[in-house]
C-alpha positions in Angstrom: 109.1 109.3 73.9 108.8 108.2 70.3 110.0 104.6 69.8 113.3 104.6 68.0 115.2 101.2 67.9 118.7 101.4 69.3 118.2 104.9 70.8 117.1 105.5 74.3 115.5 108.9 74.5 117.0 111.5 76.7 120.2 113.5 77.2 123.6 112.1 77.6 123.4 112.6 81.4 120.1 110.8 81.6 121.5 107.9 79.5 124.5 107.6 81.9 122.0 107.5 84.9 120.1 104.7 83.2 123.3 102.7 82.8 124.1 103.2 86.5 120.6 102.2 87.4 120.8 99.1 85.2 123.8 98.0 87.2 121.8 98.2 90.4 118.9 96.4 88.8 121.2 93.5 88.0 122.4 93.6 91.6 118.8 93.5 92.8 117.9 90.5 90.6 120.8 88.5 92.0 120.1 89.1 95.7 117.6 86.6 96.9 114.6 86.6 94.6 113.1 83.4 96.1 110.3 81.2 94.8 106.7 82.4 94.2 105.5 80.3 97.2 107.7 82.2 99.6 105.7 85.4 99.1 102.2 86.2 100.3 99.5 84.4 98.3 96.1 85.4 97.0 93.8 82.5 98.0 90.3 84.1 98.4 88.2 87.2 98.4 90.3 90.4 98.9 87.7 92.5 100.6 89.3 95.8 99.6 89.2 98.8 101.9 89.7 102.3 100.4 91.7 104.5 100.3 94.2 102.1 102.0 94.1 99.5 99.1 95.1 102.2 96.5 98.5 101.9 98.1 101.3 99.2 97.8 100.9 95.7 99.2 104.4 94.7 100.2 104.9 91.0 100.7 103.2 90.2 97.4 105.7 89.6 94.6 104.2 91.8 91.8 101.9 94.8 91.8 100.9 97.4 89.2 98.9 100.6 89.0 97.7 101.0 85.4 96.0 104.0 83.7 94.7 104.3 80.2 92.5 106.8 78.5 91.2 108.4 75.3 91.3 112.2 75.2 90.7 115.1 72.7 91.2 118.8 72.4 88.5 121.4 71.8 89.3 121.2 68.1 88.9 117.4 68.0 92.5 116.3 68.0 92.5 112.9 69.6 95.1 111.1 71.8 95.3 107.8 73.7 97.6 107.2 76.7 98.9 104.5 78.9 100.9 105.0 82.2 101.8 102.0 84.3 103.8 101.7 87.5 105.1 98.3 88.6 106.4 97.2 92.0 108.2 93.9 92.3 109.5 92.5 95.6 113.0 91.0 95.1 113.3 89.4 98.6 110.6 87.2 100.1 109.0 88.6 103.3 110.6 87.4 106.5 113.7 86.3 104.8 116.8 86.5 106.9 119.2 88.9 105.1 122.9 88.5 105.3 124.4 91.5 107.0 126.8 93.1 104.5 130.3 94.1 105.6 129.5 97.6 104.5 125.9 98.9 105.0 124.5 100.6 101.9 121.6 103.0 101.4 121.0 101.3 98.0 120.0 98.1 99.8 116.2 97.4 99.3 113.6 94.7 98.9 111.7 96.6 96.2 112.2 97.3 92.5 110.1 99.8 90.6 109.5 99.9 86.8 107.2 102.2 84.7 105.9 102.3 81.2 104.3 105.3 79.4 102.9 105.7 75.9 101.0 108.3 73.9 99.1 107.6 70.7 98.8 110.7 68.6 95.8 109.6 66.5 95.9 112.5 64.1 99.5 112.1 63.2 99.5 108.3 63.6 102.6 108.6 65.8 103.3 106.4 68.8 105.6 107.6 71.6 106.8 105.4 74.4 109.3 105.3 77.3 110.2 103.1 80.2 111.9 103.6 83.6 113.5 101.3 86.2 115.0 102.0 89.6 115.5 100.4 93.0 113.2 101.6 95.7 116.0 103.3 97.6 117.8 106.6 98.0 114.7 108.5 96.8 114.8 107.0 93.3 111.4 105.3 93.5 108.9 104.1 96.0 105.6 104.8 97.7 104.8 107.6 100.1 101.7 107.9 102.3 100.4 110.8 104.3 96.9 110.4 105.8 94.7 109.4 102.9 97.2 110.6 100.3 99.2 108.0 98.4 102.0 108.6 95.9 103.8 106.1 93.8 106.8 107.6 92.0 109.8 106.6 89.9 112.1 109.6 89.3 110.0 112.5 88.1 107.2 110.2 87.0 104.4 109.8 89.6 100.7 109.1 90.4 99.3 110.8 93.4 96.0 109.5 94.8 93.7 111.3 97.2 90.0 111.4 98.0 89.4 113.8 95.1 91.5 112.6 92.1 94.4 110.7 90.7 97.2 113.0 89.4 99.5 111.6 86.8 102.9 113.2 85.9 105.1 111.8 83.2 107.8 113.8 81.3 110.4 113.0 78.6 112.2 114.8 75.9 109.3 114.5 73.4 106.2 114.0 75.4 104.8 115.1 78.8 101.5 114.2 80.5 100.0 116.2 83.2 96.5 114.7 83.9 93.8 114.7 86.5 91.6 111.7 86.7 88.3 111.8 88.8 86.5 108.6 89.4 82.9 108.6 88.2 82.2 104.9 89.0 83.8 102.3 91.2 86.0 100.9 92.6 84.8 97.6 91.1 86.3 94.3 92.4 86.7 91.6 89.7 85.9 87.9 90.2 84.8 87.1 93.8 85.2 90.3 95.7 88.5 91.1 94.0 89.7 87.4 93.9 90.5 87.1 90.2 91.5 83.6 89.0 94.3 83.6 86.5 94.7 79.8 86.0 93.5 76.4 87.1 95.1 76.4 90.5 93.4 78.3 93.3 96.6 80.2 94.1 97.0 81.2 90.4 95.1 84.4 91.2 95.4 88.1 91.9 93.6 90.8 93.9 92.2 93.0 91.2 90.0 96.0 91.1 89.3 98.8 88.6 88.0 102.4 88.4 86.2 101.8 85.1 85.2 105.3 84.3 87.5 108.2 85.0 86.9 111.8 83.9 90.2 113.0 82.4 91.4 116.6 82.1 94.8 118.2 81.8 97.6 118.8 79.4 99.5 116.8 76.8 102.7 118.1 75.4 104.1 116.7 72.2 107.5 118.0 70.9 107.2 121.3 72.6 103.5 122.0 71.8 101.0 121.7 74.6 97.3 120.7 74.2 94.5 121.0 76.7 92.6 117.7 76.7 89.6 116.1 78.2 88.4 112.5 78.0 87.5 109.2 79.6 90.0 106.9 81.4 90.3 103.6 83.1 92.4 102.5 86.2 93.5 99.0 87.2 95.3 98.0 90.4 96.4 94.4 90.8 98.8 92.5 93.0 99.8 88.8 93.1 102.6 86.4 93.8 101.6 83.8 91.2 103.5 83.3 88.0 101.7 82.6 84.7 100.9 78.9 84.7 103.2 76.8 82.4 100.6 76.0 79.9 99.8 79.6 79.2 101.7 81.9 76.8 99.9 85.2 77.2 96.7 87.1 77.4 94.3 89.4 75.5 92.7 92.1 77.8 89.9 94.5 76.9 88.6 97.6 78.8 85.7 99.1 77.0 83.6 102.2 77.9 80.2 102.4 76.1 78.0 105.4 75.3 75.2 103.8 77.4 77.3 104.4 80.5 78.2 100.7 80.9 81.8 99.3 81.0 83.3 95.9 80.1 86.5 94.2 81.2 87.5 90.9 79.6 90.7 88.9 79.7 91.4 85.8 77.7 94.3 83.6 78.9 95.8 81.9 75.8 97.0 78.3 76.1 100.2 77.0 74.5 98.2 74.2 72.8 95.6 76.7 71.4 92.4 78.1 72.7 91.7 79.8 76.0 91.9 78.7 79.6 88.6 78.3 81.4 89.9 80.8 84.0 89.4 83.5 81.3 86.6 85.8 82.5 85.4 89.4 82.7 83.2 92.0 84.4 80.2 94.0 83.1 79.5 97.2 85.0 76.0 98.6 84.8 75.2 102.3 84.6 74.8 102.7 88.4 78.0 100.8 89.1 76.8 97.3 89.9 79.4 94.7 88.7 78.4 91.4 87.1 81.0 88.6 86.9 81.3 87.1 83.4 82.5 83.5 83.1 84.2 82.1 80.0 80.8 80.8 78.7 79.2 84.3 78.9 81.1 85.8 75.9 82.8 85.1 72.6 85.6 87.0 71.0 86.4 86.4 67.3 89.4 87.9 65.5 88.5 89.5 62.1 91.9 91.0 61.1 95.6 90.9 62.1 98.5 93.3 62.0 102.2 92.4 61.8 104.9 94.5 63.5 107.8 95.6 61.2 110.0 95.8 64.3 109.4 92.4 65.9 107.5 90.5 63.2 104.9 89.6 65.8 101.4 89.0 64.4 98.7 90.6 66.5 94.9 90.5 66.4 93.7 93.9 65.1 89.9 93.8 64.8 87.5 91.9 67.1 83.9 90.9 67.3 82.5 90.4 70.8 79.2 88.8 71.6 77.5 88.6 75.1 74.1 87.0 74.4 72.8 87.3 78.0 73.4 91.0 78.0 72.2 91.6 74.4 75.6 92.9 73.4 77.2 92.7 69.9 80.3 94.8 69.5 83.1 95.5 67.0 86.4 96.6 68.5 88.8 98.4 66.1 92.3 99.9 66.8 92.4 103.6 66.3 95.9 103.2 64.8 97.8 100.0 63.9 101.2 100.5 65.5 100.9 100.7 69.3 103.5 98.1 70.1 105.5 98.4 73.4 109.0 97.0 73.2 110.3 97.3 76.8 113.9 95.9 76.6 115.2 98.2 79.4 112.5 97.3 82.0 110.2 94.2 82.0 111.7 92.7 78.8 108.1 92.0 77.6 107.0 93.1 74.1 103.3 93.7 73.9 100.6 95.6 72.0 98.8 98.2 74.1 96.5 100.5 72.2 93.5 102.8 71.9 90.5 101.3 70.3 87.0 102.4 69.2 83.8 100.4 69.7 80.6 100.2 67.7 77.7 97.8 67.9 74.4 97.3 69.7 73.0 96.7 73.2 69.6 95.0 73.1 69.2 96.2 69.5 70.0 99.8 70.4 73.1 101.3 68.7 76.1 102.0 71.0 79.5 103.4 70.5 82.5 103.6 72.7 86.2 103.8 73.4 88.7 101.6 75.2 92.1 100.0 75.4 93.3 96.5 74.5 96.5 94.7 75.7 97.9 91.8 73.9 100.9 89.8 75.3 102.7 86.7 74.2 102.6 87.3 70.5 106.2 88.1 70.1 107.2 85.2 72.4 105.6 83.5 75.5 105.4 85.9 78.4 108.2 85.4 80.9 108.6 88.3 83.2 112.2 89.1 84.1 113.5 88.0 87.4 
């Protein structure tokens, strides 16, 4: 799962399967994708109901289940991880479909993609992989049985039940077998999950998080297995709205502090410079109460940058965050520089997604923490593949 330009990890048979799947992906993208307005729209509070809303929301164009975490072994070896499953609907709901001359079990309205990454913080090694498949013939999809929900793509999966979220990802170099138990949440962002992502009311998503997961399980790296424990974060978001034309990308922060509070921030970057007023966040108090943060409630200043040798993209790489009303002053620092995701075989988006450490103060009391940061649009403006 280590990034190696020009070489897709896996055996020859697996590479052949990826080529075959790529052909079907191209077929999918040429069927009847439709315009964003033809899909279900997010226009107001989402009023989540669980466990039902942990599952897929068909009819919305795009959806993802996103997990990150910071873990360590009993001897103190540290790892960061990211696992994300994407669902994209390639045919608008209620669209009359032309009946093909030959019926095919490959025919589907859903496409699934997945990204996985592991940051080996001791060795400063970054491993990544990506998958893509049609939601047909058992290649990918969602399964429900009572309150159990599973999203899978090949042998990668997340299974959600009332007790835990079980993550399974395996490749030639890295495997993750993790159990995540929610200690806080779910937390709906914005107005009861209605999270604005632009100036237009319909430029929005339904968005909630499990901001503090207790992680346990195994990480295998090049044939050696490590038992790990740690702290994780889960996001689930769905929408039909494309990024507004004046926006080129976003900076997203998920931070878990030693005083048992959590912070989510996203900054929507404008093509002309600066940030959209729709940028916002959420502060989660120790007992789980969520407080919405408007753009005026926080500042984020970049102190350093890092340039990728692969893409030449220049990313922020050290931040100072201030939230005066909460008495918070934080420094956020990557735990290793190179955590860049180049996803040419799936979403086509290059982004930085990495483990970070936090230090600072809360009402003049020292705090530390860990988290993850996602940076998009620094290689080129974000344009998700259709």
